[in-house]
MOPAC internal coordinates of N, CA, C and O (Angstrom, degrees):
PM7 1SCF
backbone

  N    0.0000 0     0.00 0     0.00 0    0    0    0
  C    1.4577 1     0.00 0     0.00 0    1    0    0
  C    1.4322 1   112.97 1     0.00 0    2    1    0
  O    1.2310 1   121.94 1   133.76 1    3    2    1
  N    1.3610 1   113.89 1   -46.24 1    3    2    1
  C    1.4820 1   117.08 1   178.23 1    5    3    2
  C    1.4727 1   108.85 1   -62.97 1    6    5    3
  O    1.2310 1   117.45 1   143.53 1    7    6    5
  N    1.3165 1   122.46 1   -36.47 1    7    6    5
  C    1.4249 1   124.79 1  -179.58 1    9    7    6
  C    1.5583 1   109.10 1   -66.12 1   10    9    7
  O    1.2310 1   116.95 1   146.96 1   11   10    9
  N    1.2237 1   123.40 1   -33.04 1   11   10    9
  C    1.4682 1   121.56 1   179.10 1   13   11   10
  C    1.4851 1   107.87 1   -73.68 1   14   13   11
  O    1.2310 1   119.63 1   138.26 1   15   14   13
  N    1.3856 1   118.32 1   -41.74 1   15   14   13
  C    1.4802 1   118.74 1   177.51 1   17   15   14
  C    1.4911 1   113.68 1   -58.17 1   18   17   15
  O    1.2310 1   123.64 1   140.96 1   19   18   17
  N    1.3957 1   110.62 1   -39.04 1   19   18   17
  C    1.4575 1   118.70 1  -176.03 1   21   19   18
  C    1.5046 1   105.87 1   -65.76 1   22   21   19
  O    1.2310 1   118.90 1   134.58 1   23   22   21
  N    1.3333 1   119.71 1   -45.42 1   23   22   21
  C    1.4724 1   124.27 1   179.71 1   25   23   22
  C    1.5148 1   110.29 1   -61.33 1   26   25   23
  O    1.2310 1   120.22 1   134.90 1   27   26   25
  N    1.3029 1   117.18 1   -45.10 1   27   26   25
  C    1.4869 1   119.12 1   179.42 1   29   27   26
  C    1.6114 1   112.21 1   -61.88 1   30   29   27
  O    1.2310 1   120.73 1   142.86 1   31   30   29
  N    1.3596 1   116.21 1   -37.14 1   31   30   29
  C    1.3985 1   120.93 1  -179.56 1   33   31   30
  C    1.5709 1   106.69 1   -70.12 1   34   33   31
  O    1.2310 1   120.21 1   135.43 1   35   34   33
  N    1.3280 1   117.21 1   -44.57 1   35   34   33
  C    1.4251 1   119.24 1   178.77 1   37   35   34
  C    1.5498 1   112.61 1   -61.14 1   38   37   35
  O    1.2310 1   120.60 1   138.71 1   39   38   37
  N    1.3856 1   116.46 1   -41.29 1   39   38   37
  C    1.4108 1   123.37 1   178.11 1   41   39   38
  C    1.5363 1   111.96 1   -61.43 1   42   41   39
  O    1.2310 1   119.59 1   140.61 1   43   42   41
  N    1.3356 1   118.39 1   -39.39 1   43   42   41
  C    1.4158 1   122.51 1   175.69 1   45   43   42
  C    1.4892 1   112.36 1   -70.13 1   46   45   43
  O    1.2310 1   120.17 1   138.90 1   47   46   45
  N    1.2334 1   117.28 1   -41.10 1   47   46   45
  C    1.5179 1   119.72 1   177.37 1   49   47   46
  C    1.4952 1   106.92 1   -64.29 1   50   49   47
  O    1.2310 1   120.07 1   134.80 1   51   50   49
  N    1.2045 1   117.48 1   -45.20 1   51   50   49
  C    1.4968 1   117.30 1  -175.39 1   53   51   50
  C    1.5163 1   108.22 1   -69.82 1   54   53   51
  O    1.2310 1   118.29 1   142.64 1   55   54   53
  N    1.3479 1   120.85 1   -37.36 1   55   54   53
  C    1.4497 1   118.18 1  -179.76 1   57   55   54
  C    1.5747 1   109.29 1   -67.58 1   58   57   55
  O    1.2310 1   120.33 1   141.32 1   59   58   57
  N    1.3475 1   116.97 1   -38.68 1   59   58   57
  C    1.4215 1   119.93 1   176.05 1   61   59   58
  C    1.5060 1   111.60 1   -61.92 1   62   61   59
  O    1.2310 1   120.64 1   136.14 1   63   62   61
  N    1.3832 1   116.37 1   -43.86 1   63   62   61
  C    1.4517 1   119.56 1   179.58 1   65   63   62
  C    1.5279 1   110.99 1   -64.09 1   66   65   63
  O    1.2310 1   120.67 1   138.34 1   67   66   65
  N    1.3343 1   116.32 1   -41.66 1   67   66   65
  C    1.5185 1   120.84 1   175.77 1   69   67   66
  C    1.4502 1   112.45 1   -60.18 1   70   69   67
  O    1.2310 1   120.08 1   136.96 1   71   70   69
  N    1.3160 1   117.45 1   -43.04 1   71   70   69
  C    1.5582 1   123.60 1   177.11 1   73   71   70
  C    1.5221 1   109.62 1   -61.11 1   74   73   71
  O    1.2310 1   120.73 1   132.26 1   75   74   73
  N    1.3434 1   116.21 1   -47.74 1   75   74   73
  C    1.3713 1   121.31 1  -178.76 1   77   75   74
  C    1.5455 1   111.29 1   -61.53 1   78   77   75
  O    1.2310 1   120.87 1   137.61 1   79   78   77
  N    1.2930 1   115.95 1   -42.39 1   79   78   77
  C    1.4907 1   119.58 1   179.98 1   81   79   78
  C    1.4983 1   112.53 1   -65.70 1   82   81   79
  O    1.2310 1   121.05 1   143.06 1   83   82   81
  N    1.4435 1   115.60 1   -36.94 1   83   82   81
  C    1.3605 1   119.89 1   178.23 1   85   83   82
  C    1.5503 1   112.30 1   -64.00 1   86   85   83
  O    1.2310 1   122.18 1   135.06 1   87   86   85
  N    1.3904 1   113.42 1   -44.94 1   87   86   85
  C    1.4974 1   120.45 1  -179.93 1   89   87   86
  C    1.5357 1   106.70 1   -63.40 1   90   89   87
  O    1.2310 1   117.66 1   133.46 1   91   90   89
  N    1.3069 1   122.05 1   -46.54 1   91   90   89
  C    1.3828 1   122.96 1   179.18 1   93   91   90
  C    1.5480 1   114.23 1   -64.80 1   94   93   91
  O    1.2310 1   121.46 1   146.93 1   95   94   93
  N    1.3029 1   114.80 1   -33.07 1   95   94   93
  C    1.4699 1   114.72 1   175.93 1   97   95   94
  C    1.4920 1   114.98 1   -71.71 1   98   97   95
  O    1.2310 1   119.21 1   144.49 1   99   98   97
  N    1.3333 1   119.12 1   -35.51 1   99   98   97
  C    1.3041 1   122.49 1  -179.29 1  101   99   98
  C    1.4808 1   119.73 1   -96.20 1  102  101   99
  O    1.2310 1   122.58 1   174.86 1  103  102  101
  N    1.3317 1   112.66 1    -5.14 1  103  102  101
  C    1.5386 1   118.13 1  -177.16 1  105  103  102
  C    1.5474 1   110.59 1   -64.96 1  106  105  103
  O    1.2310 1   116.34 1   131.97 1  107  106  105
  N    1.3627 1   124.56 1   -48.03 1  107  106  105
  C    1.4465 1   122.88 1   179.84 1  109  107  106
  C    1.5945 1   112.97 1   -56.87 1  110  109  107
  O    1.2310 1   121.57 1   142.03 1  111  110  109
  N    1.3269 1   114.61 1   -37.97 1  111  110  109
  C    1.5859 1   113.33 1  -176.99 1  113  111  110
  C    1.5473 1   103.99 1   -75.12 1  114  113  111
  O    1.2310 1   117.83 1   147.08 1  115  114  113
  N    1.2552 1   121.74 1   -32.92 1  115  114  113
  C    1.4276 1   120.47 1  -179.37 1  117  115  114
  C    1.5529 1   106.95 1   -70.07 1  118  117  115
  O    1.2310 1   119.08 1   133.98 1  119  118  117
  N    1.2504 1   119.36 1   -46.02 1  119  118  117
  C    1.4352 1   121.16 1   176.52 1  121  119  118
  C    1.4964 1   113.91 1   -58.63 1  122  121  119
  O    1.2310 1   120.57 1   133.59 1  123  122  121
  N    1.3120 1   116.52 1   -46.41 1  123  122  121
  C    1.4868 1   116.25 1   176.10 1  125  123  122
  C    1.5324 1   112.90 1   -66.40 1  126  125  123
  O    1.2310 1   119.60 1   149.70 1  127  126  125
  N    1.3576 1   118.37 1   -30.30 1  127  126  125
  C    1.4868 1   118.46 1   179.08 1  129  127  126
  C    1.6298 1   105.12 1   -66.71 1  130  129  127
  O    1.2310 1   121.95 1   133.03 1  131  130  129
  N    1.3440 1   113.86 1   -46.97 1  131  130  129
  C    1.4760 1   117.48 1  -175.81 1  133  131  130
  C    1.5870 1   107.73 1   -61.93 1  134  133  131
  O    1.2310 1   121.13 1   141.12 1  135  134  133
  N    1.2929 1   115.43 1   -38.88 1  135  134  133
  C    1.4720 1   118.47 1  -177.44 1  137  135  134
  C    1.4884 1   107.39 1   -66.94 1  138  137  135
  O    1.2310 1   119.32 1   138.31 1  139  138  137
  N    1.2501 1   118.90 1   -41.69 1  139  138  137
  C    1.5376 1   122.66 1  -179.48 1  141  139  138
  C    1.5148 1   110.63 1   -65.02 1  142  141  139
  O    1.2310 1   121.32 1   138.42 1  143  142  141
  N    1.2974 1   115.08 1   -41.58 1  143  142  141
  C    1.4698 1   127.12 1   176.05 1  145  143  142
  C    1.5980 1   111.00 1   -55.92 1  146  145  143
  O    1.2310 1   124.29 1   130.78 1  147  146  145
  N    1.3253 1   109.36 1   -49.22 1  147  146  145
  C    1.4381 1   118.14 1   177.42 1  149  147  146
  C    1.5099 1   115.29 1   -59.87 1  150  149  147
  O    1.2310 1   123.68 1   129.02 1  151  150  149
  N    1.4042 1   110.55 1   -50.98 1  151  150  149
  C    1.4504 1   116.42 1   177.41 1  153  151  150
  C    1.5911 1   114.11 1   -60.57 1  154  153  151
  O    1.2310 1   120.00 1   142.24 1  155  154  153
  N    1.2277 1   117.61 1   -37.76 1  155  154  153
  C    1.3985 1   123.50 1  -178.91 1  157  155  154
  C    1.4673 1   109.76 1   -66.62 1  158  157  155
  O    1.2310 1   118.98 1   140.23 1  159  158  157
  N    1.4127 1   119.55 1   -39.77 1  159  158  157
  C    1.4413 1   119.63 1   177.64 1  161  159  158
  C    1.5420 1   113.03 1   -77.26 1  162  161  159
  O    1.2310 1   119.11 1   143.74 1  163  162  161
  N    1.3609 1   119.30 1   -36.26 1  163  162  161
  C    1.4310 1   121.33 1  -171.14 1  165  163  162
  C    1.5418 1   112.12 1   -90.01 1  166  165  163
  O    1.2310 1   119.28 1   160.83 1  167  166  165
  N    1.3321 1   118.98 1   -19.17 1  167  166  165
  C    1.4467 1   120.01 1  -174.17 1  169  167  166
  C    1.5197 1   116.01 1   -61.10 1  170  169  167
  O    1.2310 1   120.56 1   130.39 1  171  170  169
  N    1.4118 1   116.53 1   -49.61 1  171  170  169
  C    1.5316 1   116.53 1   178.55 1  173  171  170
  C    1.5592 1   113.37 1   -53.90 1  174  173  171
  O    1.2310 1   122.21 1   142.70 1  175  174  173
  N    1.3402 1   113.38 1   -37.30 1  175  174  173
  C    1.4923 1   118.17 1  -174.40 1  177  175  174
  C    1.6191 1   104.96 1   -74.01 1  178  177  175
  O    1.2310 1   118.63 1   144.47 1  179  178  177
  N    1.3211 1   120.22 1   -35.53 1  179  178  177
  C    1.5056 1   119.23 1   177.09 1  181  179  178
  C    1.5248 1   109.52 1   -71.19 1  182  181  179
  O    1.2310 1   119.81 1   142.77 1  183  182  181
  N    1.3202 1   117.96 1   -37.23 1  183  182  181
  C    1.4484 1   115.19 1   174.31 1  185  183  182
  C    1.4481 1   114.96 1   -60.40 1  186  185  183
  O    1.2310 1   120.32 1   137.32 1  187  186  185
  N    1.3453 1   116.99 1   -42.68 1  187  186  185
  C    1.5064 1   122.60 1   177.57 1  189  187  186
  C    1.5506 1   107.55 1   -60.59 1  190  189  187
  O    1.2310 1   118.85 1   133.42 1  191  190  189
  N    1.2721 1   119.79 1   -46.58 1  191  190  189
  C    1.4828 1   123.55 1   178.50 1  193  191  190
  C    1.5232 1   109.09 1   -58.79 1  194  193  191
  O    1.2310 1   119.07 1   133.15 1  195  194  193
  N    1.3180 1   119.38 1   -46.85 1  195  194  193
  C    1.4290 1   119.37 1   175.08 1  197  195  194
  C    1.4240 1   116.51 1   -57.71 1  198  197  195
  O    1.2310 1   119.17 1   135.75 1  199  198  197
  N    1.3964 1   119.19 1   -44.25 1  199  198  197
  C    1.4248 1   122.74 1   176.90 1  201  199  198
  C    1.5733 1   111.49 1   -61.75 1  202  201  199
  O    1.2310 1   120.15 1   137.45 1  203  202  201
  N    1.2744 1   117.31 1   -42.55 1  203  202  201
  C    1.4542 1   125.42 1  -178.92 1  205  203  202
  C    1.6034 1   104.95 1   -59.91 1  206  205  203
  O    1.2310 1   120.92 1   126.84 1  207  206  205
  N    1.3695 1   115.84 1   -53.16 1  207  206  205
  C    1.3972 1   117.16 1   179.08 1  209  207  206
  C    1.4551 1   117.35 1   -57.50 1  210  209  207
  O    1.2310 1   120.78 1   144.39 1  211  210  209
  N    1.3951 1   116.11 1   -35.61 1  211  210  209
  C    1.5005 1   117.43 1   179.89 1  213  211  210
  C    1.5032 1   109.62 1   -71.74 1  214  213  211
  O    1.2310 1   120.39 1   148.45 1  215  214  213
  N    1.2552 1   116.87 1   -31.55 1  215  214  213
  C    1.4898 1   121.67 1   177.65 1  217  215  214
  C    1.5455 1   110.06 1   -68.35 1  218  217  215
  O    1.2310 1   121.09 1   133.62 1  219  218  217
  N    1.3950 1   115.52 1   -46.38 1  219  218  217
  C    1.4358 1   118.27 1   174.20 1  221  219  218
  C    1.5171 1   116.59 1   -62.19 1  222  221  219
  O    1.2310 1   122.00 1   147.64 1  223  222  221
  N    1.3344 1   113.77 1   -32.36 1  223  222  221
  C    1.4879 1   119.56 1   177.14 1  225  223  222
  C    1.5392 1   108.99 1   -66.54 1  226  225  223
  O    1.2310 1   120.57 1   132.90 1  227  226  225
  N    1.2870 1   116.52 1   -47.10 1  227  226  225
  C    1.4776 1   121.65 1   175.85 1  229  227  226
  C    1.4541 1   111.96 1   -53.49 1  230  229  227
  O    1.2310 1   120.33 1   129.30 1  231  230  229
  N    1.3733 1   116.98 1   -50.70 1  231  230  229
  C    1.5416 1   121.81 1   179.04 1  233  231  230
  C    1.5092 1   110.14 1   -62.50 1  234  233  231
  O    1.2310 1   120.42 1   139.82 1  235  234  233
  N    1.3374 1   116.80 1   -40.18 1  235  234  233
  C    1.4968 1   118.24 1   179.94 1  237  235  234
  C    1.5207 1   110.91 1   -67.29 1  238  237  235
  O    1.2310 1   118.58 1   144.34 1  239  238  237
  N    1.2970 1   120.32 1   -35.66 1  239  238  237
  C    1.4273 1   123.39 1   178.86 1  241  239  238
  C    1.4480 1   108.46 1   -66.80 1  242  241  239
  O    1.2310 1   118.41 1   138.49 1  243  242  241
  N    1.3228 1   120.64 1   -41.51 1  243  242  241
  C    1.4186 1   125.07 1   176.76 1  245  243  242
  C    1.5602 1   113.06 1   -60.16 1  246  245  243
  O    1.2310 1   121.76 1   134.89 1  247  246  245
  N    1.3258 1   114.24 1   -45.11 1  247  246  245
  C    1.4588 1   118.60 1   177.35 1  249  247  246
  C    1.4521 1   114.13 1   -68.61 1  250  249  247
  O    1.2310 1   119.54 1   147.70 1  251  250  249
  N    1.3636 1   118.48 1   -32.30 1  251  250  249
  C    1.4390 1   123.66 1  -179.19 1  253  251  250
  C    1.5716 1   107.58 1   -70.75 1  254  253  251
  O    1.2310 1   120.88 1   140.80 1  255  254  253
  N    1.3632 1   115.93 1   -39.20 1  255  254  253
  C    1.4189 1   116.78 1   173.51 1  257  255  254
  C    1.4660 1   115.68 1   -65.95 1  258  257  255
  O    1.2310 1   120.49 1   139.17 1  259  258  257
  N    1.3042 1   116.67 1   -40.83 1  259  258  257
  C    1.4976 1   118.47 1   173.38 1  261  259  258
  C    1.4894 1   114.78 1   -58.04 1  262  261  259
  O    1.2310 1   122.37 1   136.01 1  263  262  261
  N    1.3493 1   113.07 1   -43.99 1  263  262  261
  C    1.5281 1   116.03 1  -178.87 1  265  263  262
  C    1.4358 1   111.14 1   -65.74 1  266  265  263
  O    1.2310 1   120.16 1   134.39 1  267  266  265
  N    1.3659 1   117.30 1   -45.61 1  267  266  265
  C    1.5369 1   120.81 1   177.77 1  269  267  266
  C    1.5266 1   109.65 1   -59.48 1  270  269  267
  O    1.2310 1   117.88 1   140.30 1  271  270  269
  N    1.3039 1   121.65 1   -39.70 1  271  270  269
  C    1.4656 1   124.88 1  -179.45 1  273  271  270
  C    1.5306 1   107.74 1   -66.83 1  274  273  271
  O    1.2310 1   119.02 1   140.28 1  275  274  273
  N    1.3373 1   119.47 1   -39.72 1  275  274  273
  C    1.4505 1   120.19 1  -178.58 1  277  275  274
  C    1.5249 1   106.82 1   -71.20 1  278  277  275
  O    1.2310 1   118.75 1   139.76 1  279  278  277
  N    1.3189 1   119.98 1   -40.24 1  279  278  277
  C    1.4722 1   121.80 1   178.90 1  281  279  278
  C    1.5025 1   111.29 1   -60.60 1  282  281  279
  O    1.2310 1   120.18 1   136.15 1  283  282  281
  N    1.3577 1   117.26 1   -43.85 1  283  282  281
  C    1.4640 1   120.72 1   176.35 1  285  283  282
  C    1.5118 1   110.52 1   -60.01 1  286  285  283
  O    1.2310 1   120.41 1   139.47 1  287  286  285
  N    1.3203 1   116.82 1   -40.53 1  287  286  285
  C    1.4535 1   116.98 1  -178.12 1  289  287  286
  C    1.4747 1   111.78 1   -69.70 1  290  289  287
  O    1.2310 1   120.19 1   145.41 1  291  290  289
  N    1.2750 1   117.24 1   -34.59 1  291  290  289
  C    1.5746 1   120.11 1   177.59 1  293  291  290
  C    1.4946 1   107.38 1   -67.28 1  294  293  291
  O    1.2310 1   120.69 1   136.26 1  295  294  293
  N    1.3479 1   116.29 1   -43.74 1  295  294  293
  C    1.5203 1   118.22 1  -179.63 1  297  295  294
  C    1.4766 1   110.38 1   -61.22 1  298  297  295
  O    1.2310 1   119.52 1   139.20 1  299  298  297
  N    1.3054 1   118.52 1   -40.80 1  299  298  297
  C    1.4049 1   121.68 1  -179.46 1  301  299  298
  C    1.5662 1   112.98 1   -68.71 1  302  301  299
  O    1.2310 1   121.77 1   149.68 1  303  302  301
  N    1.3127 1   114.22 1   -30.32 1  303  302  301
  C    1.4722 1   119.19 1   174.33 1  305  303  302
  C    1.5273 1   108.76 1   -72.28 1  306  305  303
  O    1.2310 1   117.35 1   141.87 1  307  306  305
  N    1.2711 1   122.66 1   -38.13 1  307  306  305
  C    1.4111 1   121.81 1   177.10 1  309  307  306
  C    1.4879 1   110.06 1   -67.09 1  310  309  307
  O    1.2310 1   120.36 1   142.80 1  311  310  309
  N    1.3296 1   116.93 1   -37.20 1  311  310  309
  C    1.4911 1   118.96 1   176.87 1  313  311  310
  C    1.4938 1   110.91 1   -67.24 1  314  313  311
  O    1.2310 1   118.98 1   155.68 1  315  314  313
  N    1.3418 1   119.55 1   -24.32 1  315  314  313
  C    1.4974 1   120.86 1  -174.97 1  317  315  314
  C    1.5866 1   109.71 1   -89.47 1  318  317  315
  O    1.2310 1   119.92 1  -172.29 1  319  318  317
  N    1.3298 1   117.75 1     7.71 1  319  318  317
  C    1.3720 1   116.69 1  -176.31 1  321  319  318
  C    1.5593 1   113.73 1   -63.62 1  322  321  319
  O    1.2310 1   120.95 1   150.23 1  323  322  321
  N    1.2865 1   115.78 1   -29.77 1  323  322  321
  C    1.4369 1   124.63 1   173.94 1  325  323  322
  C    1.5034 1   112.94 1   -59.25 1  326  325  323
  O    1.2310 1   122.25 1   136.83 1  327  326  325
  N    1.3270 1   113.30 1   -43.17 1  327  326  325
  C    1.4373 1   119.95 1   176.81 1  329  327  326
  C    1.5315 1   113.95 1   -69.05 1  330  329  327
  O    1.2310 1   121.68 1   146.25 1  331  330  329
  N    1.2996 1   114.38 1   -33.75 1  331  330  329
  C    1.5087 1   118.97 1   177.55 1  333  331  330
  C    1.5568 1   106.77 1   -71.94 1  334  333  331
  O    1.2310 1   117.27 1   144.88 1  335  334  333
  N    1.2584 1   122.80 1   -35.12 1  335  334  333
  C    1.4171 1   124.57 1   177.69 1  337  335  334
  C    1.5225 1   108.79 1   -66.22 1  338  337  335
  O    1.2310 1   119.91 1   136.94 1  339  338  337
  N    1.3432 1   117.78 1   -43.06 1  339  338  337
  C    1.4516 1   121.59 1   177.56 1  341  339  338
  C    1.5646 1   109.16 1   -60.80 1  342  341  339
  O    1.2310 1   119.85 1   136.38 1  343  342  341
  N    1.3872 1   117.89 1   -43.62 1  343  342  341
  C    1.4079 1   120.11 1  -178.35 1  345  343  342
  C    1.4570 1   109.35 1   -62.19 1  346  345  343
  O    1.2310 1   120.54 1   137.24 1  347  346  345
  N    1.4265 1   116.57 1   -42.76 1  347  346  345
  C    1.4732 1   122.70 1  -177.58 1  349  347  346
  C    1.5720 1   109.09 1   -59.06 1  350  349  347
  O    1.2310 1   121.83 1   133.34 1  351  350  349
  N    1.3423 1   114.10 1   -46.66 1  351  350  349
  C    1.5142 1   118.82 1   178.62 1  353  351  350
  C    1.5303 1   110.11 1   -61.51 1  354  353  351
  O    1.2310 1   119.32 1   137.09 1  355  354  353
  N    1.3069 1   118.90 1   -42.91 1  355  354  353
  C    1.4566 1   120.11 1  -179.12 1  357  355  354
  C    1.5958 1   112.40 1   -64.43 1  358  357  355
  O    1.2310 1   123.43 1   137.77 1  359  358  357
  N    1.3416 1   111.04 1   -42.23 1  359  358  357
  C    1.5124 1   117.41 1   172.05 1  361  359  358
  C    1.4751 1   116.22 1   -55.15 1  362  361  359
  O    1.2310 1   122.83 1   132.14 1  363  362  361
  N    1.3583 1   112.19 1   -47.86 1  363  362  361
  C    1.4512 1   116.64 1   174.67 1  365  363  362
  C    1.5074 1   115.75 1   -60.07 1  366  365  363
  O    1.2310 1   123.22 1   136.64 1  367  366  365
  N    1.2692 1   111.44 1   -43.36 1  367  366  365
  C    1.5425 1   117.98 1   176.10 1  369  367  366
  C    1.5460 1   111.51 1   -59.59 1  370  369  367
  O    1.2310 1   121.53 1   137.21 1  371  370  369
  N    1.3474 1   114.69 1   -42.79 1  371  370  369
  C    1.4764 1   119.86 1  -176.05 1  373  371  370
  C    1.5713 1   105.01 1   -68.90 1  374  373  371
  O    1.2310 1   117.94 1   138.35 1  375  374  373
  N    1.3089 1   121.53 1   -41.65 1  375  374  373
  C    1.4489 1   120.54 1   178.47 1  377  375  374
  C    1.5629 1   112.95 1   -63.15 1  378  377  375
  O    1.2310 1   121.00 1   139.83 1  379  378  377
  N    1.3325 1   115.68 1   -40.17 1  379  378  377
  C    1.4387 1   120.16 1   176.46 1  381  379  378
  C    1.5402 1   112.15 1   -64.16 1  382  381  379
  O    1.2310 1   121.08 1   136.63 1  383  382  381
  N    1.2736 1   115.54 1   -43.37 1  383  382  381
  C    1.5195 1   118.26 1   173.05 1  385  383  382
  C    1.5227 1   113.63 1   -56.10 1  386  385  383
  O    1.2310 1   123.72 1   132.61 1  387  386  385
  N    1.3744 1   110.47 1   -47.39 1  387  386  385
  C    1.4731 1   112.76 1  -177.99 1  389  387  386
  C    1.4128 1   111.75 1   -63.57 1  390  389  387
  O    1.2310 1   117.02 1   145.24 1  391  390  389
  N    1.2848 1   123.27 1   -34.76 1  391  390  389
  C    1.5035 1   129.34 1   179.05 1  393  391  390
  C    1.4674 1   106.04 1   -63.80 1  394  393  391
  O    1.2310 1   120.83 1   133.25 1  395  394  393
  N    1.3947 1   116.02 1   -46.75 1  395  394  393
  C    1.4843 1   118.29 1  -179.12 1  397  395  394
  C    1.4737 1   112.76 1   -63.60 1  398  397  395
  O    1.2310 1   120.71 1   138.99 1  399  398  397
  N    1.3560 1   116.25 1   -41.01 1  399  398  397
  C    1.4722 1   119.40 1   179.78 1  401  399  398
  C    1.6246 1   107.16 1   -65.84 1  402  401  399
  O    1.2310 1   121.02 1   136.52 1  403  402  401
  N    1.2876 1   115.66 1   -43.48 1  403  402  401
  C    1.4867 1   118.40 1  -179.90 1  405  403  402
  C    1.4965 1   111.09 1   -61.76 1  406  405  403
  O    1.2310 1   118.57 1   142.41 1  407  406  405
  N    1.4141 1   120.34 1   -37.59 1  407  406  405
  C    1.4233 1   120.87 1  -178.99 1  409  407  406
  C    1.4852 1   110.04 1   -72.99 1  410  409  407
  O    1.2310 1   119.46 1   143.10 1  411  410  409
  N    1.3825 1   118.63 1   -36.90 1  411  410  409
  C    1.4275 1   120.17 1  -179.65 1  413  411  410
  C    1.5032 1   113.90 1   -71.02 1  414  413  411
  O    1.2310 1   120.83 1   146.11 1  415  414  413
  N    1.3532 1   116.01 1   -33.89 1  415  414  413
  C    1.4166 1   119.25 1   175.50 1  417  415  414
  C    1.5866 1   111.51 1   -68.25 1  418  417  415
  O    1.2310 1   121.92 1   145.01 1  419  418  417
  N    1.3009 1   113.93 1   -34.99 1  419  418  417
  C    1.4107 1   119.21 1   175.63 1  421  419  418
  C    1.4762 1   116.47 1   -66.45 1  422  421  419
  O    1.2310 1   120.38 1   146.68 1  423  422  421
  N    1.4039 1   116.88 1   -33.32 1  423  422  421
  C    1.4494 1   121.95 1   173.39 1  425  423  422
  C    1.5402 1   110.38 1   -67.65 1  426  425  423
  O    1.2310 1   121.88 1   133.10 1  427  426  425
  N    1.3494 1   114.01 1   -46.90 1  427  426  425
  C    1.4832 1   120.31 1  -175.26 1  429  427  426
  C    1.5164 1   108.24 1   -63.74 1  430  429  427
  O    1.2310 1   118.76 1   143.80 1  431  430  429
  N    1.2862 1   119.96 1   -36.20 1  431  430  429
  C    1.4267 1   122.29 1  -179.39 1  433  431  430
  C    1.5210 1   110.17 1   -68.79 1  434  433  431
  O    1.2310 1   119.38 1   150.62 1  435  434  433
  N    1.4226 1   118.78 1   -29.38 1  435  434  433
  C    1.3381 1   117.22 1   178.10 1  437  435  434
  C    1.4623 1   111.80 1   -80.24 1  438  437  435
  O    1.2310 1   116.93 1   152.82 1  439  438  437
  N    1.3092 1   123.44 1   -27.18 1  439  438  437
  C    1.4397 1   125.71 1  -179.10 1  441  439  438
  C    1.5606 1   108.05 1   -82.15 1  442  441  439
  O    1.2310 1   118.25 1   150.67 1  443  442  441
  N    1.3329 1   120.94 1   -29.33 1  443  442  441
  C    1.4410 1   124.06 1   177.43 1  445  443  442
  C    1.5233 1   113.58 1   -75.82 1  446  445  443
  O    1.2310 1   117.83 1   160.62 1  447  446  445
  N    1.2193 1   121.74 1   -19.38 1  447  446  445
  C    1.5037 1   120.18 1  -179.93 1  449  447  446
  C    1.4456 1   109.67 1   -77.77 1  450  449  447
  O    1.2310 1   119.65 1   -42.50 1  451  450  449
  N    1.3105 1   118.27 1   137.50 1  451  450  449
  C    1.4896 1   124.31 1  -178.97 1  453  451  450
  C    1.5746 1   106.00 1   -70.83 1  454  453  451
  O    1.2310 1   123.77 1   -32.82 1  455  454  453
  N    1.3357 1   110.37 1   147.18 1  455  454  453
  C    1.3666 1   119.68 1   177.26 1  457  455  454
  C    1.5722 1   111.94 1   -76.85 1  458  457  455
  O    1.2310 1   117.68 1   -31.34 1  459  458  457
  N    1.1171 1   122.02 1   148.66 1  459  458  457
  C    1.5579 1   122.81 1  -177.55 1  461  459  458
  C    1.5285 1   103.45 1   -84.12 1  462  461  459
  O    1.2310 1   122.82 1   -60.93 1  463  462  461
  N    1.2889 1   112.20 1   119.07 1  463  462  461
  C    1.4331 1   120.52 1   170.97 1  465  463  462
  C    1.4779 1   105.94 1  -117.53 1  466  465  463
  O    1.2310 1   121.76 1   -29.73 1  467  466  465
  N    1.2552 1   114.25 1   150.27 1  467  466  465
  C    1.4055 1   118.70 1  -176.52 1  469  467  466
  C    1.5783 1   111.02 1   -84.44 1  470  469  467
  O    1.2310 1   122.55 1   -59.41 1  471  470  469
  N    1.1257 1   112.73 1   120.59 1  471  470  469
  C    1.4918 1   118.13 1  -174.20 1  473  471  470
  C    1.6092 1   104.24 1  -108.53 1  474  473  471
  O    1.2310 1   122.21 1   -50.76 1  475  474  473
  N    1.3054 1   113.38 1   129.24 1  475  474  473
  C    1.4667 1   120.35 1   177.35 1  477  475  474
  C    1.4607 1   110.48 1   -94.19 1  478  477  475
  O    1.2310 1   118.38 1   -47.10 1  479  478  477
  N    1.2366 1   120.69 1   132.90 1  479  478  477
  C    1.4573 1   125.53 1  -175.76 1  481  479  478
  C    1.6026 1   108.29 1   -69.48 1  482  481  479
  O    1.2310 1   119.46 1   -34.30 1  483  482  481
  N    1.2737 1   118.63 1   145.70 1  483  482  481
  C    1.5220 1   119.65 1  -174.97 1  485  483  482
  C    1.5046 1   109.49 1   -78.44 1  486  485  483
  O    1.2310 1   120.10 1   180.00 1  487  486  485

């Protein structure tokens, strides 16, 4: 009886060992198959995501360039405020001179006009 129990235990151990060896022997190929299957399914989606990201990057770079250009334009405008103040002063001076010229011409026109004297017909 003991001999039969021992044979049964040995058979179970050898079956388990054989099953383990079978799993170990086939595991890498199964893993590689699953990996290949996963790559085949997910690769087109990843390629699409990469293409979308590249497109968004190009759009972002364009927007960044536009914003940087606008910022530099605003900075140059703030730096040119001195020139605008100078132009404003010159315009005010020109308006003042025009008014002075206009008022002096008005006075000379009044002094150049003959006075009305009554002339009696002959």
